[in-house]
C-alpha positions in Angstrom: 86.7 29.5 40.1 87.1 31.9 37.2 83.3 32.7 37.3 83.5 33.3 41.1 86.4 35.6 40.5 84.5 37.5 37.8 81.5 37.8 40.1 83.7 39.1 42.9 85.4 41.7 40.7 82.0 42.8 39.4 80.7 43.1 43.0 83.7 45.2 43.9 83.2 47.5 40.9 79.5 47.9 41.6 80.3 48.7 45.3 82.9 51.2 44.3 80.5 52.8 41.8 77.8 53.0 44.4 80.2 54.5 46.9 81.3 57.1 44.3 77.7 57.9 43.5 76.9 58.5 47.2 80.0 60.7 47.6 78.9 62.8 44.6 75.4 63.2 46.0 76.8 64.2 49.4 79.1 66.7 47.7 76.2 68.1 45.6 74.1 68.6 48.8 77.0 70.4 50.5 77.4 72.6 47.5 73.7 73.5 47.6 73.9 74.2 51.3 76.9 76.5 50.7 75.1 78.3 47.9 72.1 79.2 50.1 74.3 79.9 53.1 72.4 77.4 55.3 74.0 78.9 58.5 72.4 82.3 57.7 69.1 80.6 56.8 69.0 78.7 60.1 69.9 81.7 62.3 67.2 83.8 60.6 64.7 81.0 61.0 65.1 81.2 64.8 64.2 84.9 64.8 61.4 84.5 62.3 59.8 81.8 64.4 60.2 83.8 67.6 58.4 86.7 66.0 55.6 84.4 64.8 55.4 82.7 68.2 55.1 85.9 70.2 52.5 87.3 67.8 50.4 84.1 68.3 50.9 84.3 72.1 50.0 87.9 72.6 47.1 87.8 70.1 45.6 84.9 72.0 45.8 82.5 69.1 46.5 78.8 69.2 49.7 77.4 67.8 48.0 74.2 66.6 45.1 76.1 65.0 47.6 78.0 62.8 49.8 75.3 61.5 49.2 76.4 57.9 50.3 79.9 58.6 53.3 78.6 60.5 54.3 76.4 57.6 54.0 79.2 55.0 55.8 81.7 57.1 58.7 79.4 58.0 59.1 78.0 54.5 58.5 81.3 52.8 61.0 83.3 54.8 63.6 80.5 54.6 63.2 80.4 50.8 63.6 84.1 50.2 66.6 84.2 52.5 68.1 81.2 50.7 67.5 82.8 47.3 69.0 86.1 48.4 72.1 84.3 49.6 72.4 82.5 46.3 72.3 85.7 44.4 74.9 87.1 46.8 77.1 84.2 45.9 76.5 84.9 42.3 77.6 88.5 42.6 80.6 87.9 44.8 82.1 85.0 42.8 84.9 87.3 41.6 86.2 88.0 45.1 85.2 85.0 47.1 88.4 83.1 46.0 90.4 85.7 47.9 88.9 84.7 51.3 89.5 81.6 53.2 86.0 81.0 54.4 84.5 81.5 50.9 87.1 80.1 48.5 85.5 76.6 48.4 82.0 77.8 47.4 80.8 76.1 44.2 80.6 79.5 42.5 84.3 79.8 43.0 85.4 76.3 42.2 83.3 76.3 39.0 81.2 73.2 40.0 78.0 75.1 39.3 77.6 77.5 36.4 76.9 81.2 37.6 73.8 81.4 35.4 72.3 78.4 37.2 73.0 80.0 40.6 71.3 83.2 39.5 68.3 81.3 38.2 68.2 79.2 41.5 68.2 82.4 43.6 65.4 84.0 41.6 63.3 80.8 41.7 63.7 80.4 45.5 62.8 84.1 46.1 59.7 83.7 43.8 58.6 80.5 45.6 59.2 82.0 49.0 57.2 85.1 48.1 54.3 82.9 46.9 54.3 81.1 50.3 54.3 84.4 52.2 51.4 85.5 50.1 49.3 82.9 51.8 49.9 84.6 55.2 49.4 88.4 55.0 50.2 91.0 52.4 52.2 92.9 55.1 54.5 89.8 55.7 54.9 89.5 51.9 55.9 93.2 51.5 58.3 93.0 54.4 59.9 89.9 53.0 60.4 91.6 49.6 61.9 94.7 51.3 64.3 92.3 53.1 65.3 90.8 49.7 65.8 94.3 48.2 67.9 95.5 51.1 70.2 92.5 51.0 70.5 92.0 47.3 70.4 95.7 46.1 71.4 97.9 49.0 74.0 95.6 50.5 75.3 93.2 47.9 75.2 95.3 44.7 75.8 98.7 46.2 77.3 99.3 49.6 79.4 96.2 50.3 82.3 97.2 48.0 81.9 101.0 48.2 81.0 102.1 51.7 82.5 101.5 55.1 79.0 101.6 56.5 78.1 98.5 54.5 77.6 96.4 57.6 75.1 98.8 59.0 73.2 98.9 55.7 73.3 95.1 55.5 71.9 94.9 59.0 68.5 96.1 57.7 67.9 92.7 55.9 69.1 90.8 58.9 66.6 92.5 61.2 63.6 91.8 58.9 62.9 88.1 59.8 61.2 88.6 63.2 59.0 91.3 61.5 58.0 88.8 58.9 57.1 86.2 61.5 55.0 88.7 63.5 53.3 90.2 60.4 52.3 86.8 59.2 50.0 86.5 62.2 49.3 90.1 63.0 49.6 92.7 60.2 49.2 95.5 62.7 52.7 95.3 64.0 52.9 95.7 67.8 55.7 97.8 69.4 57.2 94.4 70.5 57.6 93.5 66.8 59.6 96.7 66.2 61.6 96.0 69.4 62.7 92.7 67.9 63.6 94.4 64.6 65.7 97.0 66.5 67.3 94.2 68.6 68.4 92.3 65.5 69.5 95.5 63.8 71.7 96.6 66.7 73.1 93.1 67.3 74.6 92.7 63.8 77.3 95.5 63.7 79.2 94.3 66.8 78.8 90.7 65.6 80.1 91.3 62.1 82.8 93.9 63.1 84.3 91.2 65.4 84.3 88.8 62.4 85.8 91.4 60.2 88.6 92.0 62.7 89.5 88.3 62.5 89.3 88.3 58.7 90.7 91.7 58.1 93.5 90.6 55.8 91.0 88.7 53.6 88.7 91.6 53.4 91.6 93.9 52.5 92.7 91.5 49.8 89.2 91.3 48.4 88.9 95.1 48.4 85.9 95.1 50.7 85.9 98.3 52.8 85.0 96.8 56.2 85.5 99.0 59.2 88.7 97.3 60.5 90.2 97.6 57.0 89.5 101.3 56.6 89.6 102.6 60.2 91.8 100.0 62.0 91.2 97.9 65.1 91.2 100.8 67.6 88.3 102.5 66.0 86.5 99.2 65.3 86.7 98.3 69.0 85.1 101.6 70.0 82.3 101.1 67.4 81.7 97.6 68.7 81.3 98.8 72.3 79.0 101.6 71.3 76.7 99.3 69.4 76.7 96.8 72.3 75.8 99.7 74.7 72.8 100.5 72.4 71.3 97.1 73.3 70.9 98.1 76.9 67.5 99.8 76.7 65.9 97.4 74.2 64.7 94.8 76.8 62.6 97.5 78.4 60.4 97.6 75.3 59.8 93.9 75.8 58.4 94.0 79.4 55.4 92.0 78.3 57.7 89.0 78.5 58.0 89.5 82.2 60.6 90.4 84.8 62.7 87.2 84.5 63.3 87.8 80.8 64.1 91.5 81.5 66.7 90.5 84.0 68.2 87.8 81.8 68.4 90.1 78.8 70.0 92.9 80.9 72.5 90.5 82.3 73.4 89.3 78.8 73.8 92.9 77.6 75.9 94.0 80.6 78.0 90.8 80.2 78.7 91.6 76.5 79.5 95.2 77.3 81.8 94.2 80.1 83.6 91.8 77.8 84.0 94.6 75.3 85.5 97.0 77.8 87.8 94.3 79.1 89.1 94.1 75.6 91.2 97.2 76.2 93.2 95.2 78.7 93.8 92.4 76.2 96.8 93.1 74.0 95.8 90.5 71.4 93.0 92.2 69.4 92.3 89.0 67.4 91.7 87.1 70.6 89.4 89.8 71.9 87.5 89.8 68.6 87.1 86.0 68.8 85.7 86.3 72.3 83.2 89.0 71.2 82.2 87.0 68.1 81.5 83.8 70.1 79.6 85.8 72.8 77.4 87.4 70.1 76.4 84.0 68.7 75.5 82.6 72.2 73.7 85.9 73.0 71.4 85.6 70.0 70.5 82.0 70.6 69.9 82.5 74.3 67.8 85.6 74.1 65.5 84.4 71.3 65.0 81.0 72.8 64.3 82.6 76.2 61.5 84.7 74.6 59.7 81.5 73.6 60.4 79.7 76.9 59.0 82.5 79.1 55.7 82.4 77.3 55.4 78.7 78.2 56.0 79.1 81.9 
């Protein structure tokens, strides 16, 4: 009986040890995902793939015949974005503890040494650049320009000094579809630039709405976001102006057909109407939340639609 009891206790201890090990592995994986900002990586992956897909479609190339290019483009762009985000976490570790949505990052909790985060970011960018090099030199250069604009122009320079930081940061967010297109066709078509402009214009209203919801956190962190410096009234005007700038962009994408043109126009008008309606909503935070959610749905729908219309 004593042996059976000993075996039972040993089994329980082993089971507990195994469970603890699994929990630690899960926690480590979540920390890694937080470091590379997996949400940003995934959203940019959609726009990169769309640019690549459209370049293949309009150049008359087969998807299956270019699986190597697709792999290097998707992997390369994802890696340089992940590396850039890791470096952003490294730089912002002194203020992230002041914001609710960033205070649990491993660079804040101390679970990962800052030096390791910096090395990780550099390695990811290096590997991603190498992958892009197997596509075209144009895609590689554009990718590196995206890294420079996010790490240097945004993170190290404008984020903490300029109220226009969001606009400057939008350059890097608009680069992914250009990378995708350039990986297939280095002679960038006007459609490729239309995708770039679409992503550039989409970001200010998206992030201004987020900044309105997190205004107290940005103020505490000393980040001069538009709502912090100019207030909600001015921010709402800027959001509406930027949304209005989206209206002509679909007309540069007419190769995608009339159905897409109609859909994109409806989405643009719907966003603008929601923004104008905001002046009738007394709760600015509620309005900002509506605008933020709409912006996310807008991005997903419009880029998925670009792929779908080429399949019909």
